N, C-alpha and C positions, 0 to 999 in steps of 0.2 A: 503495499499501501506505498503509495507516496503525500508522505507525511506534510509536505508542502502544499500540496493542495488539498491534502485537506483542511490542516489547519487554513488556508483562506475560504475556503466552502461555509469555515463556525464565522470569520471574519467577516465575511458580509452580513448573514441570519444574521451575529450583533447587529448588523448594520439596520438594517431590517428590527433589530427589534427595540432597537434605538428611538429611531424615524419613530415606532407608532410605541409608542414605551407610554405613551396613556389609554392607552388602545388598550393594550396590559394588563394596567392598573385600573382599571374596570372592571376588564375582563374577569383580575384574581381579585380584588376587595369586593366583590359586589353579594357576593354566593357568602363567607365571612363574617360579614359587617353584616345580614340580612339575623344570622343566627343567632348572634349575639343581642344583638334587638332582639330580636323575637322571646331568647332562654334567655336572654342578660336582668334586658328591662321591663316590657310586657308581661310573659307571664309569670310571673314572681308580684310585679302590680296587682294582675286580679287573682293572685290566689292561686293555681291551678300545681303551681311547685314550687320550692322552698324558696326560700333567696339566698345561698350559697351555691345552689347547682348547677352556674356561667362553671366556676371555682371545676367543678371537676367534670363537664365536660368538653374546657377550651382542649386540650391534648385530644381530642378525639376530632375538633371543627381541628384546628389546626392541622391535624394528619391529612385527614381529607379536601381539603384548601390546595392544598400540595396536592393529590394523587388526583385532586382537578384535572386542574391545574395544570399537571401530564399528562390528562388523558385531552384535555380539550389542546396544548399548546404541538401535537402532534396529530390529530384527528382534524382541525378547522384547516391548518396550513396542509395537510395535504390531501384533501378533497380539494381547494384551492387547484394546487400543482396539478391534481392533477382534470379537476373541470377546467373551470374558467382561465384563469393562465396560463396555464403550461406549460408552468415555469419547473418542474421534473423535466422535462424535457432536455433542456440548459445544462440540470444539475445530471444526470445521465450523462450525457458529453461530457462531462468534465473527464479525466488525465486519470479517471481513478475506477478502479472493481465498483461496481452496484452495491456488490453490499461494504466495501468502507461507506457511497451515500447513504448508507440506512442508515449505517452504525452515529454516521453522522448526525441524521435527525435526531436518531433514539439520546447520541451526548444531544445535544443541542435540545432538549425536552428535558432530561434532566438538570438541566441549568438552571433552565425556567420553570420547574417546580420547586428548585430550592428557590428563587430567587421571590414564591410567593410566600414559601416557606417564612 
């Protein structure tokens, strides 16, 4: 595997992520914010759950947010790449193997999931 090409593709994905960082933050922050709002403020206020319940489920919300961000950062861009933009063809024309392109996508999605956490 040509590491220079691999890192060039990662660098390109980082530039795209930084360009669309507002969208990324909104996509990543909506779900945990709503969970914290509902389970930390609304449900304890109306007496449906105990006051400290949010402290119990906060690690699960964090984990679920990271998992969701990882899945969506894989599925949505791949759907766009195969569908409307046809950008996957440009990646497959790079001088690296198809497995390396797949590995790059997985590495970039892991980084996005880590950023979401």
